[in-house]
BAVEXFI-841318 format. One record per residue (C-alpha): residue number from 1; residue in three letters; z, x negated, y negated. Coordinates in pm, 1 decimal. Layout:
<recs>
NUM; ALA; Z; X; Y;
...
</recs>
This chain:
<recs>
1; UNK; 0.0; 0.0; 0.0;
2; UNK; -81.4; -120.2; -351.1;
3; UNK; 278.5; -115.3; -479.1;
4; UNK; 190.4; -314.6; -792.4;
5; UNK; -22.2; -28.6; -931.6;
6; UNK; 261.6; 214.9; -858.1;
7; UNK; 500.5; -9.0; -1053.4;
8; UNK; 248.4; -34.6; -1338.6;
9; UNK; 211.4; 344.6; -1359.9;
10; UNK; 589.9; 392.5; -1359.5;
11; UNK; 617.2; 147.6; -1648.9;
12; UNK; 365.1; 346.7; -1852.7;
13; UNK; 552.3; 668.1; -1770.4;
14; UNK; 873.6; 518.0; -1912.7;
15; UNK; 691.7; 415.7; -2231.2;
16; UNK; 545.2; 763.8; -2272.2;
17; UNK; 886.6; 922.5; -2219.0;
18; UNK; 1034.5; 686.9; -2477.6;
19; UNK; 778.4; 804.0; -2732.1;
20; UNK; 830.9; 1171.3; -2641.1;
21; UNK; 1206.9; 1132.4; -2697.0;
22; UNK; 1135.0; 1060.6; -3062.2;
23; UNK; 1064.6; 1431.7; -3120.9;
24; UNK; 1429.3; 1538.7; -3067.6;
25; UNK; 1523.8; 1238.4; -3286.7;
26; UNK; 1313.9; 1388.2; -3566.2;
27; UNK; 1475.0; 1727.6; -3506.0;
28; UNK; 1821.4; 1572.6; -3533.2;
29; UNK; 1715.7; 1410.6; -3860.5;
30; UNK; 1602.6; 1746.9; -4000.8;
31; UNK; 1922.9; 1925.0; -3896.0;
32; UNK; 2145.2; 1621.5; -3972.4;
33; UNK; 2284.6; 1600.5; -3618.8;
34; UNK; 2453.7; 1283.5; -3491.6;
35; UNK; 2326.4; 1355.7; -3138.1;
36; UNK; 1995.1; 1213.7; -3258.0;
37; UNK; 2133.5; 859.3; -3229.1;
38; UNK; 2179.7; 911.7; -2855.7;
39; UNK; 1819.7; 1029.0; -2817.2;
40; UNK; 1702.9; 726.7; -3017.1;
41; UNK; 1903.2; 488.2; -2796.3;
42; UNK; 1758.8; 640.7; -2477.2;
43; UNK; 1407.5; 630.8; -2629.5;
44; UNK; 1447.0; 258.0; -2705.2;
45; UNK; 1582.1; 197.4; -2353.6;
46; UNK; 1278.2; 371.0; -2197.8;
47; UNK; 1035.7; 178.3; -2419.9;
48; UNK; 1195.3; -160.1; -2345.0;
49; UNK; 1209.3; -99.3; -1968.2;
50; UNK; 852.6; 29.9; -1973.6;
51; UNK; 730.8; -277.2; -2161.4;
52; UNK; 909.2; -511.5; -1918.1;
53; UNK; 763.8; -335.1; -1613.0;
54; UNK; 406.2; -337.2; -1750.0;
55; UNK; 407.3; -698.4; -1871.1;
56; UNK; 256.5; -812.6; -1542.5;
57; UNK; -68.9; -630.5; -1474.3;
58; UNK; -172.1; -557.3; -1113.8;
59; UNK; -446.4; -771.5; -965.5;
60; UNK; -595.2; -465.2; -800.0;
61; UNK; -622.2; -139.4; -999.7;
62; UNK; -777.7; 63.6; -717.5;
63; UNK; -547.0; 306.7; -542.2;
64; UNK; -588.6; 583.9; -289.5;
65; UNK; -428.9; 919.9; -219.0;
66; UNK; -120.4; 756.7; -68.6;
67; UNK; -49.0; 552.8; -383.2;
68; UNK; -134.9; 852.9; -601.4;
69; UNK; 123.4; 1072.3; -426.8;
70; UNK; 396.2; 806.2; -429.0;
71; UNK; 335.0; 719.3; -796.1;
72; UNK; 343.4; 1087.4; -888.5;
73; UNK; 665.2; 1165.9; -697.9;
74; UNK; 847.1; 858.1; -831.2;
75; UNK; 720.3; 923.8; -1185.2;
76; UNK; 872.8; 1271.2; -1189.1;
77; UNK; 1202.9; 1147.5; -1043.8;
78; UNK; 1234.4; 858.7; -1292.4;
79; UNK; 1124.4; 1080.6; -1581.4;
80; UNK; 1394.4; 1334.7; -1488.7;
81; UNK; 1671.2; 1073.7; -1451.0;
82; UNK; 1603.3; 914.7; -1790.5;
83; UNK; 1538.1; 1255.1; -1945.7;
84; UNK; 1884.3; 1379.5; -1849.4;
85; UNK; 2070.1; 1083.6; -2004.5;
86; UNK; 2086.3; 1232.1; -2357.7;
87; UNK; 2259.9; 1543.8; -2223.1;
88; UNK; 2522.3; 1324.6; -2053.3;
89; UNK; 2580.5; 1080.0; -2340.7;
90; UNK; 2608.5; 1358.9; -2599.8;
91; UNK; 2856.2; 1527.5; -2360.4;
92; UNK; 2670.6; 1857.0; -2401.2;
93; UNK; 2618.9; 1852.1; -2022.3;
94; UNK; 2871.1; 1586.0; -1909.7;
95; UNK; 2812.3; 1622.6; -1533.2;
96; UNK; 2524.9; 1407.6; -1398.4;
97; UNK; 2415.0; 1659.5; -1135.4;
98; UNK; 2418.2; 1942.7; -1391.2;
99; UNK; 2226.9; 1736.8; -1648.9;
100; UNK; 1975.4; 1632.3; -1382.6;
101; UNK; 1938.2; 1992.9; -1263.6;
102; UNK; 1870.0; 2111.1; -1620.0;
103; UNK; 1618.0; 1831.4; -1684.2;
104; UNK; 1434.3; 1870.1; -1353.9;
105; UNK; 1424.9; 2243.7; -1416.8;
106; UNK; 1267.3; 2166.6; -1753.6;
107; UNK; 1005.8; 1913.9; -1641.0;
108; UNK; 907.0; 2119.1; -1335.6;
109; UNK; 881.9; 2428.5; -1562.2;
110; UNK; 1129.0; 2614.4; -1340.4;
111; UNK; 1360.0; 2738.8; -1614.4;
112; UNK; 1667.7; 2783.5; -1394.8;
113; UNK; 1975.9; 2676.0; -1588.3;
114; UNK; 2336.6; 2575.1; -1534.2;
115; UNK; 2427.4; 2662.7; -1895.0;
116; UNK; 2623.0; 2977.9; -1974.7;
117; UNK; 2599.7; 2925.9; -2352.3;
118; UNK; 2262.3; 2781.1; -2452.6;
119; UNK; 2327.0; 2844.9; -2821.5;
120; UNK; 2616.2; 2594.6; -2816.8;
121; UNK; 2369.9; 2304.9; -2778.5;
122; UNK; 2256.9; 2099.3; -3076.6;
123; UNK; 1910.6; 2170.1; -3219.3;
124; UNK; 1775.6; 1838.9; -3088.7;
125; UNK; 1898.7; 1911.1; -2735.9;
126; UNK; 1756.5; 2263.6; -2743.7;
127; UNK; 1420.4; 2122.7; -2852.7;
128; UNK; 1420.6; 1846.5; -2589.5;
129; UNK; 1512.0; 2104.9; -2325.4;
130; UNK; 1212.5; 2322.4; -2426.5;
131; UNK; 983.2; 2023.9; -2482.4;
132; UNK; 1031.8; 1915.7; -2120.5;
133; UNK; 853.4; 2240.2; -2025.7;
134; UNK; 553.8; 2157.6; -2242.1;
135; UNK; 537.0; 1801.3; -2104.2;
136; UNK; 567.0; 1915.0; -1743.0;
137; UNK; 331.3; 2210.8; -1779.1;
138; UNK; 8.9; 2012.6; -1790.8;
139; UNK; 163.5; 1703.5; -1633.4;
140; UNK; 264.0; 1367.1; -1770.1;
141; UNK; 21.3; 1178.0; -1545.8;
142; UNK; -269.2; 1386.2; -1677.8;
143; UNK; -148.4; 1280.9; -2023.9;
144; UNK; -133.4; 919.1; -1904.6;
145; UNK; -492.5; 935.7; -1780.3;
146; UNK; -601.6; 1084.3; -2112.2;
147; UNK; -460.1; 810.0; -2335.5;
148; UNK; -414.7; 489.8; -2132.9;
149; UNK; -727.6; 285.0; -2053.8;
150; UNK; -705.5; 213.9; -1681.0;
151; UNK; -990.2; 62.1; -1485.1;
152; UNK; -1093.7; 170.9; -1138.3;
153; UNK; -1253.7; 486.4; -1008.9;
154; UNK; -969.6; 630.4; -804.5;
155; UNK; -771.8; 805.5; -1077.2;
156; UNK; -868.0; 1145.4; -938.4;
157; UNK; -595.8; 1076.5; -677.6;
158; UNK; -332.2; 1081.3; -953.0;
159; UNK; -463.3; 1405.3; -1098.3;
160; UNK; -484.7; 1570.3; -756.9;
161; UNK; -129.1; 1466.1; -671.1;
162; UNK; 10.0; 1621.5; -989.9;
163; UNK; -218.8; 1919.9; -1051.3;
164; UNK; -154.8; 2256.8; -893.9;
165; UNK; -377.9; 2443.9; -650.7;
166; UNK; -592.1; 2397.6; -343.8;
167; UNK; -831.8; 2141.9; -492.6;
168; UNK; -888.2; 1953.8; -815.2;
169; UNK; -1220.5; 1819.0; -936.7;
170; UNK; -1378.0; 1665.8; -1241.5;
171; UNK; -1503.9; 1882.0; -1527.4;
172; UNK; -1699.2; 1584.7; -1660.2;
173; UNK; -1803.7; 1258.8; -1484.4;
174; UNK; -1507.0; 1050.0; -1607.4;
175; UNK; -1150.5; 1151.4; -1520.9;
176; UNK; -1006.8; 1039.5; -1855.6;
177; UNK; -1243.8; 1275.9; -2036.0;
178; UNK; -1146.8; 1558.8; -1800.7;
179; UNK; -780.3; 1490.0; -1881.7;
180; UNK; -853.6; 1488.2; -2255.3;
181; UNK; -1042.2; 1818.4; -2236.1;
182; UNK; -753.7; 1979.6; -2048.3;
183; UNK; -500.6; 1859.3; -2303.9;
184; UNK; -715.4; 1967.9; -2599.0;
185; UNK; -735.7; 2320.0; -2453.1;
186; UNK; -360.4; 2311.5; -2384.7;
187; UNK; -277.2; 2201.6; -2740.1;
188; UNK; -521.6; 2452.1; -2891.3;
189; UNK; -373.5; 2746.3; -2702.4;
190; UNK; -20.1; 2632.3; -2789.3;
191; UNK; -106.5; 2616.9; -3159.6;
192; UNK; -261.7; 2963.9; -3146.3;
193; UNK; 50.8; 3113.3; -2989.0;
194; UNK; 272.9; 2935.7; -3243.3;
195; UNK; 69.6; 3082.6; -3533.0;
196; UNK; 87.5; 3434.0; -3386.6;
197; UNK; 464.4; 3406.6; -3335.1;
198; UNK; 511.0; 3290.6; -3693.7;
199; UNK; 297.6; 3587.2; -3804.2;
200; UNK; 556.6; 3810.9; -3634.6;
201; UNK; 833.7; 3665.7; -3854.9;
202; UNK; 980.3; 3454.2; -3578.1;
203; UNK; 1179.7; 3158.7; -3718.5;
204; UNK; 983.5; 2830.0; -3699.8;
205; UNK; 1236.5; 2658.8; -3470.4;
206; UNK; 1238.3; 2959.2; -3235.6;
207; UNK; 856.5; 2976.5; -3240.1;
208; UNK; 822.0; 2607.4; -3148.5;
209; UNK; 1063.1; 2635.3; -2856.8;
210; UNK; 914.3; 2964.1; -2732.7;
211; UNK; 564.8; 2815.5; -2747.9;
212; UNK; 674.5; 2508.5; -2550.1;
213; UNK; 838.0; 2728.4; -2285.3;
214; UNK; 544.7; 2972.8; -2264.8;
215; UNK; 269.6; 2710.7; -2256.6;
216; UNK; 441.6; 2523.3; -1976.5;
217; UNK; 529.3; 2855.9; -1808.3;
218; UNK; 886.6; 2727.8; -1800.8;
219; UNK; 1102.8; 2999.5; -1949.4;
220; UNK; 1399.4; 2819.6; -2103.5;
221; UNK; 1530.1; 3061.2; -2364.8;
222; UNK; 1705.7; 2933.6; -2675.6;
223; UNK; 1918.1; 3247.4; -2696.5;
224; UNK; 2174.3; 3359.7; -2440.1;
225; UNK; 1979.8; 3688.6; -2411.3;
226; UNK; 1651.5; 3499.4; -2344.5;
227; UNK; 1375.4; 3705.1; -2516.9;
228; UNK; 1560.3; 4039.6; -2532.7;
229; UNK; 1662.6; 4003.3; -2897.2;
230; UNK; 1311.2; 3960.7; -3034.2;
231; UNK; 1075.3; 4232.1; -3158.8;
232; UNK; 824.3; 4415.3; -2939.1;
233; UNK; 541.3; 4229.9; -3119.3;
234; UNK; 686.7; 3888.2; -3025.5;
235; UNK; 744.6; 4005.7; -2668.7;
236; UNK; 383.4; 4122.1; -2640.1;
237; UNK; 246.2; 3796.5; -2785.5;
238; UNK; 457.2; 3607.3; -2531.9;
239; UNK; 342.4; 3839.0; -2251.3;
240; UNK; -25.5; 3783.2; -2331.9;
241; UNK; 11.9; 3404.9; -2356.8;
242; UNK; 214.2; 3382.9; -2035.4;
243; UNK; -77.6; 3553.6; -1860.1;
244; UNK; -333.0; 3332.0; -2035.7;
245; UNK; -151.6; 3010.7; -1942.6;
246; UNK; -152.2; 3134.4; -1581.9;
247; UNK; -534.3; 3125.5; -1577.0;
248; UNK; -713.1; 2813.2; -1450.5;
249; UNK; -797.5; 2579.8; -1737.9;
250; UNK; -1141.2; 2532.7; -1582.2;
251; UNK; -1213.8; 2890.9; -1692.2;
252; UNK; -1138.6; 2801.5; -2055.3;
253; UNK; -1358.3; 2494.4; -2026.6;
254; UNK; -1651.0; 2709.0; -1912.9;
255; UNK; -1586.0; 2958.9; -2192.7;
256; UNK; -1562.5; 2676.6; -2445.4;
257; UNK; -1899.6; 2540.4; -2338.5;
258; UNK; -2053.2; 2889.9; -2327.5;
259; UNK; -2091.3; 2902.1; -1951.3;
260; UNK; -1960.9; 3259.7; -1958.3;
261; UNK; -2122.2; 3359.0; -1626.2;
262; UNK; -1941.2; 3082.2; -1437.8;
263; UNK; -1613.0; 3171.4; -1607.7;
264; UNK; -1641.1; 3543.1; -1525.0;
265; UNK; -1755.9; 3481.8; -1165.9;
266; UNK; -1421.0; 3331.8; -1065.3;
267; UNK; -1289.0; 3537.0; -773.7;
268; UNK; -941.5; 3394.5; -824.7;
269; UNK; -920.2; 3499.3; -1191.3;
270; UNK; -1043.2; 3851.6; -1110.6;
271; UNK; -786.8; 3884.7; -832.9;
272; UNK; -514.5; 3742.2; -1061.0;
273; UNK; -570.5; 4010.6; -1325.2;
274; UNK; -597.9; 4281.3; -1057.9;
275; UNK; -261.4; 4181.1; -907.0;
276; UNK; -104.2; 4188.5; -1254.7;
277; UNK; -246.2; 4534.5; -1330.7;
278; UNK; -130.8; 4681.5; -997.9;
279; UNK; 217.2; 4525.6; -1027.8;
280; UNK; 262.0; 4655.7; -1383.7;
281; UNK; 154.8; 5006.1; -1276.5;
282; UNK; 400.1; 5018.0; -983.5;
283; UNK; 695.4; 4886.9; -1184.7;
284; UNK; 606.9; 5107.9; -1484.2;
285; UNK; 643.9; 5426.6; -1278.5;
286; UNK; 953.5; 5291.0; -1100.7;
287; UNK; 1147.1; 5223.5; -1423.0;
288; UNK; 1004.8; 5499.5; -1645.2;
289; UNK; 1306.5; 5725.4; -1598.0;
290; UNK; 1552.3; 5447.9; -1686.7;
291; UNK; 1390.1; 5341.7; -2017.3;
292; UNK; 1365.4; 5486.0; -2368.9;
293; UNK; 1010.4; 5606.9; -2312.6;
294; UNK; 655.2; 5519.3; -2207.5;
295; UNK; 610.6; 5233.8; -2456.9;
296; UNK; 944.0; 5075.9; -2363.1;
297; UNK; 864.7; 5099.7; -1990.5;
298; UNK; 520.4; 4948.3; -2045.0;
299; UNK; 662.1; 4662.0; -2253.3;
300; UNK; 933.5; 4581.0; -2001.1;
301; UNK; 711.5; 4604.6; -1692.1;
302; UNK; 428.7; 4401.6; -1851.2;
303; UNK; 664.2; 4130.4; -1976.8;
304; UNK; 847.6; 4084.9; -1647.3;
305; UNK; 532.8; 4092.2; -1433.1;
306; UNK; 372.2; 3831.0; -1659.8;
307; UNK; 691.5; 3624.2; -1655.8;
308; UNK; 729.4; 3625.2; -1276.4;
309; UNK; 367.4; 3587.6; -1158.8;
310; UNK; 311.9; 3297.5; -1398.7;
311; UNK; 653.9; 3162.1; -1292.4;
312; UNK; 766.8; 3141.8; -1655.2;
313; UNK; 1104.0; 3307.8; -1602.3;
314; UNK; 1167.3; 3467.1; -1942.5;
315; UNK; 1350.6; 3799.6; -1934.4;
316; UNK; 1399.0; 4091.5; -2170.6;
317; UNK; 1602.9; 4307.4; -1931.5;
318; UNK; 1827.6; 4259.4; -1629.6;
319; UNK; 1565.6; 4338.2; -1363.6;
320; UNK; 1838.9; 4282.9; -1105.8;
321; UNK; 1935.2; 4645.0; -1186.4;
322; UNK; 1584.3; 4783.0; -1127.4;
323; UNK; 1496.4; 5002.3; -825.8;
324; UNK; 1440.1; 4819.8; -494.9;
325; UNK; 1061.6; 4876.0; -498.5;
326; UNK; 1031.6; 4712.6; -840.7;
327; UNK; 1241.4; 4416.5; -724.8;
328; UNK; 1029.7; 4380.6; -410.2;
329; UNK; 713.5; 4365.6; -624.9;
330; UNK; 870.6; 4088.6; -836.4;
331; UNK; 977.0; 3898.0; -524.2;
332; UNK; 619.9; 3915.7; -392.0;
333; UNK; 485.6; 3789.3; -724.9;
334; UNK; 729.3; 3495.6; -704.9;
335; UNK; 545.7; 3363.0; -400.4;
336; UNK; 190.7; 3450.6; -511.4;
337; UNK; 216.5; 3268.8; -843.2;
338; UNK; -58.9; 3201.1; -1094.8;
339; UNK; -407.8; 3050.8; -1062.8;
340; UNK; -480.1; 2701.7; -933.3;
341; UNK; -532.4; 2456.4; -1218.3;
342; UNK; -300.7; 2647.4; -1453.2;
343; UNK; 49.3; 2556.7; -1571.1;
344; UNK; 197.6; 2823.7; -1340.9;
345; UNK; 372.9; 2766.3; -1008.5;
346; UNK; 393.1; 2956.2; -680.1;
347; UNK; 149.7; 2943.5; -388.5;
348; UNK; -142.7; 3019.9; -622.6;
349; UNK; -379.0; 3316.8; -606.7;
350; UNK; -661.1; 3103.0; -462.1;
351; UNK; -451.4; 3021.8; -154.6;
352; UNK; -358.2; 3387.7; -108.6;
353; UNK; -727.5; 3485.3; -123.2;
354; UNK; -818.9; 3223.2; 137.4;
355; UNK; -530.9; 3321.7; 364.6;
356; UNK; -632.2; 3690.6; 351.7;
357; UNK; -996.4; 3601.7; 422.5;
358; UNK; -887.3; 3380.2; 713.7;
359; UNK; -692.7; 3670.4; 867.2;
360; UNK; -991.3; 3904.4; 820.9;
361; UNK; -1222.6; 3650.4; 985.0;
362; UNK; -986.7; 3613.2; 1280.9;
363; UNK; -970.8; 3992.8; 1325.5;
364; UNK; -1351.7; 4011.0; 1317.9;
365; UNK; -1371.3; 3735.9; 1580.3;
366; UNK; -1180.8; 3962.7; 1820.6;
367; UNK; -1440.6; 4235.2; 1769.8;
368; UNK; -1742.5; 4001.2; 1765.3;
369; UNK; -1638.8; 3692.7; 1967.9;
370; UNK; -1980.1; 3522.7; 1947.0;
371; UNK; -2026.7; 3564.7; 1572.9;
372; UNK; -1987.6; 3261.8; 1347.0;
373; UNK; -1888.7; 3360.7; 997.0;
374; UNK; -1783.3; 3121.1; 725.3;
375; UNK; -1526.2; 3202.3; 460.0;
376; UNK; -1683.8; 3221.4; 115.5;
377; UNK; -1516.6; 3207.2; -225.5;
378; UNK; -1717.5; 3234.8; -547.7;
379; UNK; -2031.6; 3254.2; -331.4;
380; UNK; -1960.5; 2909.7; -184.3;
381; UNK; -1865.9; 2829.0; 173.2;
382; UNK; -1512.7; 2697.2; 214.7;
383; UNK; -1489.8; 2381.4; 422.8;
384; UNK; -1270.8; 2387.2; 732.2;
385; UNK; -1062.1; 2101.9; 584.9;
386; UNK; -963.9; 2320.7; 288.0;
387; UNK; -857.1; 2607.7; 517.9;
388; UNK; -660.5; 2366.7; 737.0;
389; UNK; -482.4; 2218.1; 432.5;
390; UNK; -384.9; 2563.7; 307.0;
391; UNK; -249.8; 2665.7; 648.7;
392; UNK; -43.9; 2345.5; 665.5;
393; UNK; 80.2; 2407.0; 309.5;
394; UNK; 199.0; 2758.9; 400.9;
395; UNK; 376.1; 2637.8; 715.6;
396; UNK; 544.0; 2354.7; 522.8;
397; UNK; 649.2; 2593.1; 245.4;
398; UNK; 807.6; 2831.8; 497.2;
399; UNK; 988.8; 2547.2; 677.3;
400; UNK; 1119.4; 2401.0; 352.4;
401; UNK; 1242.5; 2745.1; 242.1;
402; UNK; 1426.2; 2799.9; 571.8;
403; UNK; 1585.9; 2451.8; 566.3;
404; UNK; 1687.3; 2487.4; 201.0;
405; UNK; 1840.9; 2833.4; 246.3;
406; UNK; 2035.0; 2700.3; 546.7;
407; UNK; 2151.2; 2393.7; 350.4;
408; UNK; 2286.2; 2588.6; 51.6;
409; UNK; 2436.9; 2861.7; 272.2;
410; UNK; 2744.6; 2638.8; 321.9;
411; UNK; 2846.9; 2747.3; -30.0;
412; UNK; 2922.7; 3086.4; 129.3;
413; UNK; 2714.7; 3292.8; -114.6;
414; UNK; 2529.0; 3607.7; -6.8;
415; UNK; 2185.0; 3582.7; 155.1;
416; UNK; 1991.6; 3744.6; -133.0;
417; UNK; 2141.1; 3493.7; -377.9;
418; UNK; 2060.7; 3197.4; -150.8;
419; UNK; 1710.4; 3312.4; -60.1;
420; UNK; 1600.3; 3400.9; -412.0;
421; UNK; 1761.9; 3083.5; -553.4;
422; UNK; 1544.5; 2875.5; -319.1;
423; UNK; 1239.1; 3095.3; -384.9;
424; UNK; 1293.6; 3066.3; -760.7;
425; UNK; 1327.9; 2687.1; -744.7;
426; UNK; 1050.2; 2605.9; -497.2;
427; UNK; 809.5; 2835.1; -682.7;
428; UNK; 932.6; 2706.6; -1022.4;
429; UNK; 1029.9; 3049.6; -1153.0;
430; UNK; 1390.8; 3025.9; -1271.1;
431; UNK; 1578.0; 3353.3; -1222.5;
432; UNK; 1623.1; 3521.7; -886.3;
433; UNK; 1838.9; 3816.0; -784.4;
434; UNK; 2211.7; 3887.0; -747.0;
435; UNK; 2419.5; 3582.4; -856.5;
436; UNK; 2108.7; 3398.2; -985.4;
437; UNK; 1968.9; 3702.5; -1167.2;
438; UNK; 1828.2; 3692.2; -1522.2;
439; UNK; 2173.1; 3730.6; -1681.9;
440; UNK; 2332.3; 3467.0; -1455.5;
441; UNK; 2280.7; 3093.1; -1391.9;
442; UNK; 2301.6; 2826.0; -1119.9;
443; UNK; 2627.7; 2662.2; -1232.5;
444; UNK; 2837.7; 2804.2; -946.2;
445; UNK; 2652.9; 2608.0; -675.4;
446; UNK; 2818.0; 2297.0; -531.8;
447; UNK; 2675.6; 1951.9; -620.3;
448; UNK; 2514.4; 1927.5; -275.0;
449; UNK; 2342.6; 2266.4; -314.2;
450; UNK; 2221.8; 2165.9; -661.0;
451; UNK; 2062.8; 1847.4; -521.3;
452; UNK; 1885.9; 2059.0; -257.4;
453; UNK; 1754.0; 2290.2; -529.7;
454; UNK; 1654.4; 1989.6; -744.1;
455; UNK; 1444.0; 1862.1; -455.6;
456; UNK; 1292.9; 2208.8; -411.9;
457; UNK; 1195.2; 2222.5; -780.1;
458; UNK; 1025.3; 1881.6; -764.6;
459; UNK; 855.9; 1958.1; -432.4;
460; UNK; 733.4; 2294.5; -559.9;
461; UNK; 589.4; 2148.1; -880.8;
462; UNK; 410.3; 1868.2; -693.8;
463; UNK; 270.6; 2093.1; -418.6;
464; UNK; 524.8; 1973.6; -157.1;
465; UNK; 351.6; 1672.5; -0.3;
466; UNK; 398.3; 1398.3; -265.6;
467; UNK; 775.6; 1451.9; -247.5;
468; UNK; 782.6; 1479.2; 132.4;
469; UNK; 575.5; 1160.4; 160.2;
470; UNK; 866.4; 966.1; 7.1;
471; UNK; 1058.1; 1026.9; 332.3;
472; UNK; 779.2; 898.3; 559.1;
473; UNK; 892.1; 574.8; 731.6;
474; UNK; 539.4; 427.7; 721.9;
475; UNK; 545.4; 424.5; 340.7;
476; UNK; 859.2; 213.0; 314.5;
477; UNK; 752.8; -2.9; 607.7;
478; UNK; 431.8; -79.5; 418.7;
479; UNK; 622.2; -160.4; 97.4;
480; UNK; 871.1; -389.1; 277.5;
481; UNK; 590.9; -564.8; 464.5;
482; UNK; 402.4; -628.0; 143.0;
483; UNK; 717.7; -745.8; -31.8;
484; UNK; 886.7; -962.3; 229.9;
485; UNK; 616.5; -1032.9; 485.4;
486; UNK; 580.9; -943.2; 850.5;
487; UNK; 949.8; -1008.5; 927.1;
488; UNK; 1036.7; -684.8; 747.9;
489; UNK; 861.3; -491.8; 1024.1;
490; UNK; 1135.4; -601.2; 1262.4;
</recs>
């Protein structure tokens, strides 16, 4: 394994994080908060360590899928560890495991929190907490590819390891230009939402944080009531942008370059909007009798469906009190998730489509055993390798869910709490049901259970395998062999 390129990438990640930490420093300066000195110290630490690590350039810049996955997994772990230090040193979240949980939840755009009083945080900490969503939404390695000149033609392996969905390709011939296009679309949409929120008389600080959390589909609220205290206009703007950020960014690229036919032909996007419409309709009729009227029911159902399917996690009501059918719809949406290539989490609509088509094909094979029918999506045949990968992903997801629920069950909490806590973390949603409902938090879990959920959040954001690969003996055997020679094999 080319461990030198992994080290080099990690160094650049630390430098980028150091620069990103300057934003809360600026916030502290504006609000005259002493916590800003802590953020500045951590920023300098990240920059110095990053510079030291990248002083020696690798001899070989080419890396493969293995190196891409390892670099991605380690990048997110290191980024989370250094990102949680300001919370600890400011004593706003003094416990390491709690600070790490909050930071991982931010970077992975999960939005699950251990805080019972968010409003007690300093302005700079609130902003950093929300900013982690925006950073993690598109991915820090995509940002790295967009700004750092790196030679070699294997950078698609980095993007594939970090991006969400069944497959990732190039929009343009060079990966760095693809990364830049994605970030330009991301920034443009974020700015548009910010302007619309300001137009609704939302305070600037609130609008910035809400935009960060919506764009990254993260869902950290800056108020203890999440989004419940804001006007219907602001809730609808947030609803629309949650849905929009759950659409594949490839679609926006095609629209931007006037390839409208290709954008509208996406089977995944059509199915995504259909699922949203059906879910809103079901929940609307389920909660109509418990709300102030038709408009209130429509606002609540639309907001929560958008929040859950895009795995944002904002809330305007305690949906834990909704009828069982409505809760079952939300639980289903937790696992379906948004579109591949979006900032949303979950299994992704594209995988659900392929799984349904695979089942249909198998049923048809029982009726017509000699027929050979290929699965087609967007009028293109799906390769067997793609179907196999999706089946393996589903099996791995189920196994990881079972193991995680079993692991945290030693805390002696009820099954619904445990199951939805794992589902919310592995699908990067945030709130679940019962003790982890929208008006609750994750603070009551033991440190061990929190570490399990931290792993689930990271694994869910990175599509499982990059994180699981860290535990493969062959990886570390390869690193030790390269480092210390053949004797390490023994």
